[in-house]
N, CA, C and O atoms as a CHARMM CRD file, in Angstrom:
* protein
*
  352
    1    1 MET  N      0.83200  -1.21300   0.03100 PROA 1      0.00000
    2    1 MET  CA    -0.12200   0.03500   0.03700 PROA 1      0.00000
    3    1 MET  C      0.80500   1.15600  -0.07600 PROA 1      0.00000
    4    1 MET  O      1.67100   1.15500   0.79900 PROA 1      0.00000
    5    2 ASP  N      0.85000   2.02600  -0.84200 PROA 2      0.00000
    6    2 ASP  CA     1.25400   3.42600  -1.08500 PROA 2      0.00000
    7    2 ASP  C      1.10100   4.29500   0.35800 PROA 2      0.00000
    8    2 ASP  O      0.25300   4.04200   1.21300 PROA 2      0.00000
    9    3 PRO  N      1.99100   5.25100   0.43200 PROA 3      0.00000
   10    3 PRO  CA     1.77300   6.16200   1.69400 PROA 3      0.00000
   11    3 PRO  C      0.68000   6.71900   1.77300 PROA 3      0.00000
   12    3 PRO  O      0.06600   6.86200   2.83000 PROA 3      0.00000
   13    4 ARG  N      0.24300   7.16300   0.49300 PROA 4      0.00000
   14    4 ARG  CA    -1.30400   8.12400   0.69100 PROA 4      0.00000
   15    4 ARG  C     -2.40800   7.25700   1.02700 PROA 4      0.00000
   16    4 ARG  O     -3.33300   7.52400   1.79400 PROA 4      0.00000
   17    5 GLN  N     -2.21300   6.16400   0.36100 PROA 5      0.00000
   18    5 GLN  CA    -3.54900   5.48600   0.59600 PROA 5      0.00000
   19    5 GLN  C     -3.45500   5.11100   2.00700 PROA 5      0.00000
   20    5 GLN  O     -4.52700   5.32300   2.57400 PROA 5      0.00000
   21    6 GLN  N     -2.62600   4.66800   2.71100 PROA 6      0.00000
   22    6 GLN  CA    -2.29900   4.47500   4.11000 PROA 6      0.00000
   23    6 GLN  C     -2.70300   5.86600   5.22600 PROA 6      0.00000
   24    6 GLN  O     -3.24800   5.76900   6.32500 PROA 6      0.00000
   25    7 LEU  N     -2.34300   6.84800   4.68800 PROA 7      0.00000
   26    7 LEU  CA    -2.60700   8.26400   5.11800 PROA 7      0.00000
   27    7 LEU  C     -4.04300   8.19200   5.35200 PROA 7      0.00000
   28    7 LEU  O     -4.60500   8.41100   6.42600 PROA 7      0.00000
   29    8 TRP  N     -4.83100   7.71400   3.74200 PROA 8      0.00000
   30    8 TRP  CA    -6.13000   8.29600   3.71700 PROA 8      0.00000
   31    8 TRP  C     -7.04800   7.36300   4.88600 PROA 8      0.00000
   32    8 TRP  O     -7.96200   7.72100   5.62800 PROA 8      0.00000
   33    9 ILE  N     -6.35600   5.96000   4.69500 PROA 9      0.00000
   34    9 ILE  CA    -7.06700   4.96100   5.91200 PROA 9      0.00000
   35    9 ILE  C     -6.94900   5.62500   7.53800 PROA 9      0.00000
   36    9 ILE  O     -7.90800   5.65100   8.30900 PROA 9      0.00000
   37   10 THR  N     -5.80600   6.05800   7.81300 PROA 10     0.00000
   38   10 THR  CA    -5.82700   6.52600   9.02800 PROA 10     0.00000
   39   10 THR  C     -6.21000   7.64700   9.47900 PROA 10     0.00000
   40   10 THR  O     -6.25100   7.86000  10.69100 PROA 10     0.00000
   41   11 VAL  N     -6.62100   8.72900   8.39300 PROA 11     0.00000
   42   11 VAL  CA    -7.12600   9.89300   8.65600 PROA 11     0.00000
   43   11 VAL  C     -8.68000   9.57000   8.90900 PROA 11     0.00000
   44   11 VAL  O     -9.38500  10.05900   9.79200 PROA 11     0.00000
   45   12 ASP  N     -9.11600   8.46800   7.75800 PROA 12     0.00000
   46   12 ASP  CA   -10.61800   8.38600   7.94900 PROA 12     0.00000
   47   12 ASP  C    -10.76700   7.60000   9.45800 PROA 12     0.00000
   48   12 ASP  O    -11.59600   7.90300  10.31700 PROA 12     0.00000
   49   13 ARG  N     -9.95500   6.73200   9.53700 PROA 13     0.00000
   50   13 ARG  CA   -10.13700   6.05500  11.14800 PROA 13     0.00000
   51   13 ARG  C    -10.18000   7.36200  12.04000 PROA 13     0.00000
   52   13 ARG  O    -11.29600   7.61700  12.49400 PROA 13     0.00000
   53   14 LEU  N     -9.36300   8.05800  12.30400 PROA 14     0.00000
   54   14 LEU  CA    -9.10100   9.27800  13.39900 PROA 14     0.00000
   55   14 LEU  C    -10.15400   9.93500  13.30400 PROA 14     0.00000
   56   14 LEU  O    -10.62100  10.20600  14.41000 PROA 14     0.00000
   57   15 LEU  N    -11.04000  10.50900  12.00100 PROA 15     0.00000
   58   15 LEU  CA   -11.83600  11.10700  12.03900 PROA 15     0.00000
   59   15 LEU  C    -13.39700  10.22600  12.83000 PROA 15     0.00000
   60   15 LEU  O    -14.27200  10.83300  13.44800 PROA 15     0.00000
   61   16 TRP  N    -13.38200   9.06300  12.63700 PROA 16     0.00000
   62   16 TRP  CA   -14.54700   8.40800  13.06100 PROA 16     0.00000
   63   16 TRP  C    -14.20100   8.16400  14.53300 PROA 16     0.00000
   64   16 TRP  O    -15.00200   8.62300  15.34800 PROA 16     0.00000
   65   17 GLU  N    -13.18600   7.54400  14.97100 PROA 17     0.00000
   66   17 GLU  CA   -13.29100   7.17800  16.45300 PROA 17     0.00000
   67   17 GLU  C    -12.59000   8.02300  17.29200 PROA 17     0.00000
   68   17 GLU  O    -12.37200   7.60800  18.43100 PROA 17     0.00000
   69   18 GLU  N    -12.04800   9.50400  16.86500 PROA 18     0.00000
   70   18 GLU  CA   -11.66700  10.18600  17.68200 PROA 18     0.00000
   71   18 GLU  C    -12.14600  11.56200  17.56400 PROA 18     0.00000
   72   18 GLU  O    -12.20500  12.15400  18.64100 PROA 18     0.00000
   73   19 TRP  N    -12.58400  12.37200  16.29200 PROA 19     0.00000
   74   19 TRP  CA   -12.95000  13.36300  15.99700 PROA 19     0.00000
   75   19 TRP  C    -14.48500  13.51500  16.35100 PROA 19     0.00000
   76   19 TRP  O    -14.80500  14.37600  17.16900 PROA 19     0.00000
   77   20 ASP  N    -15.50900  12.65700  15.72800 PROA 20     0.00000
   78   20 ASP  CA   -16.69100  12.25600  15.47500 PROA 20     0.00000
   79   20 ASP  C    -17.53200  13.19700  16.53600 PROA 20     0.00000
   80   20 ASP  O    -17.90400  13.02700  17.69700 PROA 20     0.00000
   81   21 PRO  N    -17.66900  14.40700  15.46000 PROA 21     0.00000
   82   21 PRO  CA   -18.49600  15.46900  16.36600 PROA 21     0.00000
   83   21 PRO  C    -19.84600  15.15600  16.55400 PROA 21     0.00000
   84   21 PRO  O    -20.43900  15.80900  17.41200 PROA 21     0.00000
   85   22 ILE  N    -20.51700  14.21700  15.88000 PROA 22     0.00000
   86   22 ILE  CA   -21.73900  14.02600  15.93600 PROA 22     0.00000
   87   22 ILE  C    -22.26200  13.12100  17.00300 PROA 22     0.00000
   88   22 ILE  O    -23.32500  13.21300  17.61700 PROA 22     0.00000
   89   23 GLY  N    -21.29000  12.20900  17.10800 PROA 23     0.00000
   90   23 GLY  CA   -21.22100  11.10600  18.02600 PROA 23     0.00000
   91   23 GLY  C    -21.60900   9.72900  17.70000 PROA 23     0.00000
   92   23 GLY  O    -21.83900   8.85200  18.53200 PROA 23     0.00000
   93   24 VAL  N    -21.66500   9.60700  16.41000 PROA 24     0.00000
   94   24 VAL  CA   -22.12900   8.10400  15.89300 PROA 24     0.00000
   95   24 VAL  C    -21.29900   7.19600  16.21600 PROA 24     0.00000
   96   24 VAL  O    -21.95300   6.16200  16.35000 PROA 24     0.00000
   97   25 ASN  N    -20.03700   6.97300  16.45000 PROA 25     0.00000
   98   25 ASN  CA   -19.45900   5.93900  16.83400 PROA 25     0.00000
   99   25 ASN  C    -19.91400   5.44000  18.27400 PROA 25     0.00000
  100   25 ASN  O    -19.96500   4.22700  18.47900 PROA 25     0.00000
  101   26 ASP  N    -20.28200   6.44100  19.38600 PROA 26     0.00000
  102   26 ASP  CA   -21.04200   6.13800  20.44300 PROA 26     0.00000
  103   26 ASP  C    -22.02400   4.94900  20.46200 PROA 26     0.00000
  104   26 ASP  O    -22.16300   4.07200  21.31400 PROA 26     0.00000
  105   27 TYR  N    -22.84100   5.20700  18.98600 PROA 27     0.00000
  106   27 TYR  CA   -24.20000   4.33800  18.80200 PROA 27     0.00000
  107   27 TYR  C    -23.86900   3.43700  17.88200 PROA 27     0.00000
  108   27 TYR  O    -24.80600   2.86600  17.32500 PROA 27     0.00000
  109   28 GLY  N    -22.72300   3.14600  17.56000 PROA 28     0.00000
  110   28 GLY  CA   -22.50900   1.96100  16.50000 PROA 28     0.00000
  111   28 GLY  C    -22.89700   2.74900  14.98100 PROA 28     0.00000
  112   28 GLY  O    -23.23700   2.01200  14.05500 PROA 28     0.00000
  113   29 GLY  N    -22.86400   3.64400  14.84300 PROA 29     0.00000
  114   29 GLY  CA   -23.29600   4.49400  13.38600 PROA 29     0.00000
  115   29 GLY  C    -22.07800   4.02800  12.65300 PROA 29     0.00000
  116   29 GLY  O    -21.02800   3.54700  13.08000 PROA 29     0.00000
  117   30 PRO  N    -22.57300   4.35100  11.18100 PROA 30     0.00000
  118   30 PRO  CA   -21.72700   3.91600  10.04400 PROA 30     0.00000
  119   30 PRO  C    -20.22600   4.68800  10.37800 PROA 30     0.00000
  120   30 PRO  O    -20.04100   5.86000  10.70700 PROA 30     0.00000
  121   31 ASP  N    -19.29400   3.66000  10.18400 PROA 31     0.00000
  122   31 ASP  CA   -17.77500   3.85800  10.20000 PROA 31     0.00000
  123   31 ASP  C    -17.46800   4.79700   9.03800 PROA 31     0.00000
  124   31 ASP  O    -16.36000   5.33300   9.03500 PROA 31     0.00000
  125   32 ASP  N    -18.40500   5.07900   7.95900 PROA 32     0.00000
  126   32 ASP  CA   -17.78400   6.08300   7.10800 PROA 32     0.00000
  127   32 ASP  C    -18.90100   7.68900   6.72900 PROA 32     0.00000
  128   32 ASP  O    -19.28200   8.17300   5.66300 PROA 32     0.00000
  129   33 GLU  N    -19.08800   8.04900   8.00900 PROA 33     0.00000
  130   33 GLU  CA   -19.93200   8.79100   8.53100 PROA 33     0.00000
  131   33 GLU  C    -18.95600  10.43100   8.04100 PROA 33     0.00000
  132   33 GLU  O    -19.56300  11.41300   7.61300 PROA 33     0.00000
  133   34 TYR  N    -17.72400  10.41400   8.18700 PROA 34     0.00000
  134   34 TYR  CA   -17.28400  11.51800   8.15200 PROA 34     0.00000
  135   34 TYR  C    -16.02100  11.32100   6.79700 PROA 34     0.00000
  136   34 TYR  O    -15.23500  12.22900   6.52700 PROA 34     0.00000
  137   35 ARG  N    -16.03400   9.98500   6.06600 PROA 35     0.00000
  138   35 ARG  CA   -15.22600   9.98100   4.81100 PROA 35     0.00000
  139   35 ARG  C    -15.28400  10.86900   4.22400 PROA 35     0.00000
  140   35 ARG  O    -14.18100  11.22500   3.81000 PROA 35     0.00000
  141   36 GLY  N    -16.17800  11.54500   3.91100 PROA 36     0.00000
  142   36 GLY  CA   -16.47500  12.55400   2.65300 PROA 36     0.00000
  143   36 GLY  C    -15.31600  13.83200   2.85200 PROA 36     0.00000
  144   36 GLY  O    -14.89300  14.52300   1.92500 PROA 36     0.00000
  145   37 TYR  N    -15.04300  13.91900   3.84900 PROA 37     0.00000
  146   37 TYR  CA   -13.92000  14.98800   4.58000 PROA 37     0.00000
  147   37 TYR  C    -12.48200  14.75000   4.54000 PROA 37     0.00000
  148   37 TYR  O    -11.60500  15.60700   4.65400 PROA 37     0.00000
  149   38 VAL  N    -12.28400  13.11700   4.31300 PROA 38     0.00000
  150   38 VAL  CA   -10.58400  12.86100   4.29200 PROA 38     0.00000
  151   38 VAL  C    -10.11600  13.51500   2.97200 PROA 38     0.00000
  152   38 VAL  O     -9.04100  14.09100   3.14300 PROA 38     0.00000
  153   39 PRO  N    -10.47900  13.58500   1.99700 PROA 39     0.00000
  154   39 PRO  CA    -9.66200  13.85500   0.79000 PROA 39     0.00000
  155   39 PRO  C     -8.89700  15.54100   0.92000 PROA 39     0.00000
  156   39 PRO  O     -7.77500  15.88800   0.55100 PROA 39     0.00000
  157   40 GLU  N    -10.10300  16.44500   1.65300 PROA 40     0.00000
  158   40 GLU  CA    -9.54600  17.75000   1.77600 PROA 40     0.00000
  159   40 GLU  C     -8.43000  18.11800   3.23200 PROA 40     0.00000
  160   40 GLU  O     -7.60300  19.01800   3.37400 PROA 40     0.00000
  161   41 LEU  N     -8.82200  17.06000   4.10500 PROA 41     0.00000
  162   41 LEU  CA    -7.69900  17.06600   5.38000 PROA 41     0.00000
  163   41 LEU  C     -6.40100  16.36300   4.84000 PROA 41     0.00000
  164   41 LEU  O     -5.35100  16.35000   5.48200 PROA 41     0.00000
  165   42 ILE  N     -6.54000  15.85100   3.76000 PROA 42     0.00000
  166   42 ILE  CA    -5.24900  15.08500   3.67500 PROA 42     0.00000
  167   42 ILE  C     -4.48500  16.32200   2.67100 PROA 42     0.00000
  168   42 ILE  O     -3.44600  16.92500   2.94000 PROA 42     0.00000
  169   43 ASP  N     -5.30000  16.46900   1.52200 PROA 43     0.00000
  170   43 ASP  CA    -4.76200  17.81900   0.71400 PROA 43     0.00000
  171   43 ASP  C     -4.04900  19.08700   1.79800 PROA 43     0.00000
  172   43 ASP  O     -2.96700  19.64700   1.61700 PROA 43     0.00000
  173   44 LEU  N     -5.10200  19.33700   3.03900 PROA 44     0.00000
  174   44 LEU  CA    -4.27400  20.22100   3.82400 PROA 44     0.00000
  175   44 LEU  C     -2.78400  19.63800   4.55200 PROA 44     0.00000
  176   44 LEU  O     -1.84300  20.41900   4.69000 PROA 44     0.00000
  177   45 LEU  N     -2.69300  18.32600   4.95600 PROA 45     0.00000
  178   45 LEU  CA    -1.67000  17.54900   5.47600 PROA 45     0.00000
  179   45 LEU  C     -0.67100  17.72500   4.39300 PROA 45     0.00000
  180   45 LEU  O      0.34700  18.28300   4.80200 PROA 45     0.00000
  181   46 ILE  N     -0.65600  17.40200   3.08000 PROA 46     0.00000
  182   46 ILE  CA     0.40300  17.18400   1.88000 PROA 46     0.00000
  183   46 ILE  C      0.90800  18.73900   1.95500 PROA 46     0.00000
  184   46 ILE  O      2.13300  18.86400   1.94800 PROA 46     0.00000
  185   47 ARG  N      0.20300  19.83800   2.01900 PROA 47     0.00000
  186   47 ARG  CA     0.69100  20.88800   1.68400 PROA 47     0.00000
  187   47 ARG  C      1.22700  21.60900   2.99600 PROA 47     0.00000
  188   47 ARG  O      1.73700  22.72900   3.02900 PROA 47     0.00000
  189   48 ASP  N      1.01100  20.74300   4.08200 PROA 48     0.00000
  190   48 ASP  CA     1.85500  21.18100   5.06100 PROA 48     0.00000
  191   48 ASP  C      0.95000  22.13100   5.75700 PROA 48     0.00000
  192   48 ASP  O      1.53600  22.74800   6.64600 PROA 48     0.00000
  193   49 ALA  N     -0.39000  22.45200   5.60600 PROA 49     0.00000
  194   49 ALA  CA    -1.20000  23.38900   6.55900 PROA 49     0.00000
  195   49 ALA  C     -0.79200  23.62000   7.90200 PROA 49     0.00000
  196   49 ALA  O     -0.12500  22.72900   8.42700 PROA 49     0.00000
  197   50 SER  N     -1.07100  24.67800   8.58900 PROA 50     0.00000
  198   50 SER  CA    -0.67200  24.47600  10.00100 PROA 50     0.00000
  199   50 SER  C     -1.69000  23.54500  10.84800 PROA 50     0.00000
  200   50 SER  O     -2.69600  22.97200  10.42900 PROA 50     0.00000
  201   51 THR  N     -1.17600  23.55400  12.09200 PROA 51     0.00000
  202   51 THR  CA    -2.39200  22.73400  12.87400 PROA 51     0.00000
  203   51 THR  C     -3.31100  23.96700  12.95000 PROA 51     0.00000
  204   51 THR  O     -4.44900  23.60100  12.65800 PROA 51     0.00000
  205   52 GLN  N     -3.27400  25.08600  13.18500 PROA 52     0.00000
  206   52 GLN  CA    -4.32700  26.14400  13.33600 PROA 52     0.00000
  207   52 GLN  C     -5.41200  25.97400  12.28600 PROA 52     0.00000
  208   52 GLN  O     -6.62100  25.93500  12.51600 PROA 52     0.00000
  209   53 GLU  N     -4.84900  25.88300  11.16200 PROA 53     0.00000
  210   53 GLU  CA    -5.66500  25.76200   9.66000 PROA 53     0.00000
  211   53 GLU  C     -6.65900  24.58000   9.87500 PROA 53     0.00000
  212   53 GLU  O     -7.88700  24.63800   9.93600 PROA 53     0.00000
  213   54 ILE  N     -5.79500  23.43000   9.98100 PROA 54     0.00000
  214   54 ILE  CA    -6.49500  22.35100  10.16200 PROA 54     0.00000
  215   54 ILE  C     -7.66300  22.28700  11.23500 PROA 54     0.00000
  216   54 ILE  O     -8.76300  21.81400  10.95100 PROA 54     0.00000
  217   55 ALA  N     -7.36900  22.76100  12.40600 PROA 55     0.00000
  218   55 ALA  CA    -8.49400  23.08100  13.41300 PROA 55     0.00000
  219   55 ALA  C     -9.48600  23.62900  12.91200 PROA 55     0.00000
  220   55 ALA  O    -10.56900  23.04500  12.91800 PROA 55     0.00000
  221   56 ASP  N     -9.32200  25.00900  12.30500 PROA 56     0.00000
  222   56 ASP  CA   -10.36500  25.73300  11.56800 PROA 56     0.00000
  223   56 ASP  C    -11.12700  25.28200  10.64300 PROA 56     0.00000
  224   56 ASP  O    -12.20000  25.80200  10.33700 PROA 56     0.00000
  225   57 ARG  N    -10.60800  24.20500  10.08000 PROA 57     0.00000
  226   57 ARG  CA   -11.37500  23.75900   9.00500 PROA 57     0.00000
  227   57 ARG  C    -12.14700  22.46400   9.45500 PROA 57     0.00000
  228   57 ARG  O    -12.97900  21.96900   8.69400 PROA 57     0.00000
  229   58 LEU  N    -11.89200  21.93200  10.63800 PROA 58     0.00000
  230   58 LEU  CA   -12.70200  20.72600  11.39300 PROA 58     0.00000
  231   58 LEU  C    -13.89600  21.72800  11.99500 PROA 58     0.00000
  232   58 LEU  O    -15.10500  21.53100  11.86500 PROA 58     0.00000
  233   59 SER  N    -13.28900  22.80900  12.66000 PROA 59     0.00000
  234   59 SER  CA   -14.39700  23.38000  13.11700 PROA 59     0.00000
  235   59 SER  C    -15.47800  24.02700  12.25700 PROA 59     0.00000
  236   59 SER  O    -16.60500  24.06800  12.74800 PROA 59     0.00000
  237   60 ASP  N    -15.29300  24.52700  11.06500 PROA 60     0.00000
  238   60 ASP  CA   -16.09400  24.97500   9.90400 PROA 60     0.00000
  239   60 ASP  C    -17.10000  23.87500   9.54900 PROA 60     0.00000
  240   60 ASP  O    -18.28900  24.02500   9.26800 PROA 60     0.00000
  241   61 ILE  N    -16.41300  22.77700   9.61400 PROA 61     0.00000
  242   61 ILE  CA   -17.28300  21.67100   8.87800 PROA 61     0.00000
  243   61 ILE  C    -18.06400  21.06300  10.18900 PROA 61     0.00000
  244   61 ILE  O    -18.90900  20.27400   9.76500 PROA 61     0.00000
  245   62 ALA  N    -18.09300  21.12300  11.39900 PROA 62     0.00000
  246   62 ALA  CA   -18.87400  20.80600  12.27000 PROA 62     0.00000
  247   62 ALA  C    -19.79400  22.09400  12.60200 PROA 62     0.00000
  248   62 ALA  O    -20.89900  21.80800  13.06300 PROA 62     0.00000
  249   63 THR  N    -19.55600  23.23300  12.46600 PROA 63     0.00000
  250   63 THR  CA   -20.56700  24.16700  12.92500 PROA 63     0.00000
  251   63 THR  C    -21.41100  24.72800  11.53000 PROA 63     0.00000
  252   63 THR  O    -22.63400  24.79700  11.41500 PROA 63     0.00000
  253   64 LYS  N    -20.49200  25.06300  10.62700 PROA 64     0.00000
  254   64 LYS  CA   -21.12200  25.28800   9.53500 PROA 64     0.00000
  255   64 LYS  C    -21.92500  24.12500   8.52900 PROA 64     0.00000
  256   64 LYS  O    -22.97600  24.36600   7.93400 PROA 64     0.00000
  257   65 GLN  N    -21.31800  23.05100   8.49100 PROA 65     0.00000
  258   65 GLN  CA   -21.96100  22.06000   7.47000 PROA 65     0.00000
  259   65 GLN  C    -22.93900  21.18000   8.60500 PROA 65     0.00000
  260   65 GLN  O    -24.11600  20.84500   8.47100 PROA 65     0.00000
  261   66 MET  N    -22.24200  20.99700   9.47200 PROA 66     0.00000
  262   66 MET  CA   -23.27800  19.87800  10.42300 PROA 66     0.00000
  263   66 MET  C    -24.31700  20.64000  11.40600 PROA 66     0.00000
  264   66 MET  O    -25.36200  20.16200  11.84600 PROA 66     0.00000
  265   67 ASP  N    -23.77900  21.97200  11.65800 PROA 67     0.00000
  266   67 ASP  CA   -24.86300  22.68500  12.40100 PROA 67     0.00000
  267   67 ASP  C    -24.62300  22.27200  13.96300 PROA 67     0.00000
  268   67 ASP  O    -25.48800  22.06500  14.81400 PROA 67     0.00000
  269   68 LEU  N    -23.35800  22.21800  14.08100 PROA 68     0.00000
  270   68 LEU  CA   -23.21700  21.83400  15.77600 PROA 68     0.00000
  271   68 LEU  C    -22.47000  22.93200  16.27900 PROA 68     0.00000
  272   68 LEU  O    -21.86000  23.78900  15.64000 PROA 68     0.00000
  273   69 PHE  N    -22.61400  22.77800  17.67900 PROA 69     0.00000
  274   69 PHE  CA   -21.58800  23.61500  18.51600 PROA 69     0.00000
  275   69 PHE  C    -20.08800  23.24900  18.65000 PROA 69     0.00000
  276   69 PHE  O    -19.53100  22.17600  18.87900 PROA 69     0.00000
  277   70 ASP  N    -19.61800  24.51800  18.42800 PROA 70     0.00000
  278   70 ASP  CA   -18.15700  24.45300  18.08600 PROA 70     0.00000
  279   70 ASP  C    -17.35900  23.87900  19.52600 PROA 70     0.00000
  280   70 ASP  O    -17.81300  24.18900  20.62800 PROA 70     0.00000
  281   71 ASN  N    -16.38600  23.19600  19.42000 PROA 71     0.00000
  282   71 ASN  CA   -15.55600  22.54200  20.31200 PROA 71     0.00000
  283   71 ASN  C    -14.09400  22.97000  19.79800 PROA 71     0.00000
  284   71 ASN  O    -13.45200  22.13300  19.16500 PROA 71     0.00000
  285   72 LYS  N    -13.67200  23.94100  19.98600 PROA 72     0.00000
  286   72 LYS  CA   -12.22300  24.38800  19.32000 PROA 72     0.00000
  287   72 LYS  C    -11.01100  23.50000  19.92700 PROA 72     0.00000
  288   72 LYS  O    -10.07800  22.99500  19.30200 PROA 72     0.00000
  289   73 GLU  N    -11.30300  23.44500  21.43500 PROA 73     0.00000
  290   73 GLU  CA   -10.26200  22.51700  21.80300 PROA 73     0.00000
  291   73 GLU  C    -10.20900  21.05700  21.18400 PROA 73     0.00000
  292   73 GLU  O     -9.21800  20.52300  20.68500 PROA 73     0.00000
  293   74 HSD  N    -11.29700  20.59900  21.30100 PROA 74     0.00000
  294   74 HSD  CA   -11.51000  19.14000  20.43800 PROA 74     0.00000
  295   74 HSD  C    -10.89900  19.16600  18.98300 PROA 74     0.00000
  296   74 HSD  O    -10.35800  18.18900  18.46700 PROA 74     0.00000
  297   75 HSD  N    -11.05300  20.43300  18.36400 PROA 75     0.00000
  298   75 HSD  CA   -10.88900  20.30700  17.13300 PROA 75     0.00000
  299   75 HSD  C     -8.96300  20.49900  16.84300 PROA 75     0.00000
  300   75 HSD  O     -8.24700  19.89700  16.04200 PROA 75     0.00000
  301   76 MET  N     -8.67000  21.38900  17.68600 PROA 76     0.00000
  302   76 MET  CA    -7.26100  21.10500  17.90900 PROA 76     0.00000
  303   76 MET  C     -6.49600  19.96400  18.18000 PROA 76     0.00000
  304   76 MET  O     -5.42200  19.62500  17.68400 PROA 76     0.00000
  305   77 THR  N     -7.12000  19.46600  18.95100 PROA 77     0.00000
  306   77 THR  CA    -6.50800  18.37300  19.57000 PROA 77     0.00000
  307   77 THR  C     -6.43700  17.23100  18.49600 PROA 77     0.00000
  308   77 THR  O     -5.49200  16.44400  18.44600 PROA 77     0.00000
  309   78 THR  N     -7.52000  17.20100  17.63400 PROA 78     0.00000
  310   78 THR  CA    -7.88400  16.18900  16.42900 PROA 78     0.00000
  311   78 THR  C     -6.68600  16.91800  15.15300 PROA 78     0.00000
  312   78 THR  O     -6.11200  16.24600  14.29600 PROA 78     0.00000
  313   79 ALA  N     -6.59200  17.91900  15.28000 PROA 79     0.00000
  314   79 ALA  CA    -5.42700  18.73700  14.22900 PROA 79     0.00000
  315   79 ALA  C     -4.20200  18.31200  14.59900 PROA 79     0.00000
  316   79 ALA  O     -3.45800  17.83600  13.74100 PROA 79     0.00000
  317   80 ASN  N     -3.81600  18.40800  15.86500 PROA 80     0.00000
  318   80 ASN  CA    -2.59200  17.73000  16.41500 PROA 80     0.00000
  319   80 ASN  C     -2.10200  16.43400  16.00000 PROA 80     0.00000
  320   80 ASN  O     -0.94500  16.17700  15.66900 PROA 80     0.00000
  321   81 LYS  N     -3.20500  15.54300  16.05200 PROA 81     0.00000
  322   81 LYS  CA    -3.00400  14.01000  15.72100 PROA 81     0.00000
  323   81 LYS  C     -2.92900  13.77700  14.24900 PROA 81     0.00000
  324   81 LYS  O     -2.24100  12.89500  13.73500 PROA 81     0.00000
  325   82 LEU  N     -3.81500  14.77600  13.48700 PROA 82     0.00000
  326   82 LEU  CA    -3.65900  14.48500  12.07700 PROA 82     0.00000
  327   82 LEU  C     -2.34100  14.85300  11.78900 PROA 82     0.00000
  328   82 LEU  O     -1.71400  13.96400  11.21200 PROA 82     0.00000
  329   83 LYS  N     -1.61700  16.06600  12.04800 PROA 83     0.00000
  330   83 LYS  CA    -0.21100  16.34800  11.71300 PROA 83     0.00000
  331   83 LYS  C      0.46300  15.32700  12.09500 PROA 83     0.00000
  332   83 LYS  O      1.27900  14.98000  11.24100 PROA 83     0.00000
  333   84 ALA  N      0.45800  14.62400  13.14100 PROA 84     0.00000
  334   84 ALA  CA     1.26300  13.30900  13.74700 PROA 84     0.00000
  335   84 ALA  C      1.39600  12.42700  12.67100 PROA 84     0.00000
  336   84 ALA  O      2.44300  11.97700  12.20600 PROA 84     0.00000
  337   85 LEU  N      0.16000  12.20200  12.28900 PROA 85     0.00000
  338   85 LEU  CA    -0.07000  11.02500  11.21100 PROA 85     0.00000
  339   85 LEU  C      0.74900  11.36800  10.04600 PROA 85     0.00000
  340   85 LEU  O      1.32100  10.46700   9.43300 PROA 85     0.00000
  341   86 ALA  N      0.86700  12.73600   9.64500 PROA 86     0.00000
  342   86 ALA  CA     1.20300  13.24200   8.37200 PROA 86     0.00000
  343   86 ALA  C      2.94500  12.94800   8.66300 PROA 86     0.00000
  344   86 ALA  O      3.70100  12.78100   7.70600 PROA 86     0.00000
  345   87 THR  N      3.21600  12.92900   9.44500 PROA 87     0.00000
  346   87 THR  CA     5.17100  13.07500   9.98500 PROA 87     0.00000
  347   87 THR  C      5.30500  11.72300  10.27600 PROA 87     0.00000
  348   87 THR  O      6.43900  11.24800  10.21500 PROA 87     0.00000
  349   88 SER  N      4.44800  11.07100  10.55500 PROA 88     0.00000
  350   88 SER  CA     5.14200   9.50800  10.95200 PROA 88     0.00000
  351   88 SER  C      5.53100   8.51200   9.87000 PROA 88     0.00000
  352   88 SER  O      6.01500   7.42300  10.17900 PROA 88     0.00000
C-alpha cells in the first residue's frame, strides 16, 4: 500500500474514532460518516497546513456543515493528531 493510501485510511479512522463531532461512533453508527472530509484534510496535510488551519477547517465542518456547537479544543486536539499522522 502506498503512503497516500495508508494516510487516507488512518485519517478516515481518526475522524470516526476520535473526532466524531456527531457522536455516531458512540451508537455504532456507520464508520463512513466522515469519509467525505478525508480528501480535503489529506490535501491540507500534504501541503503542510498549520495545525491551526486544520483545526479551523474541522471547526467549519462541524459548525457550518453539521450545524453543531463549536468545540475548538477538540478540533485542535484532532488537528494535532492529524499532523502527527502526516509526519510519521
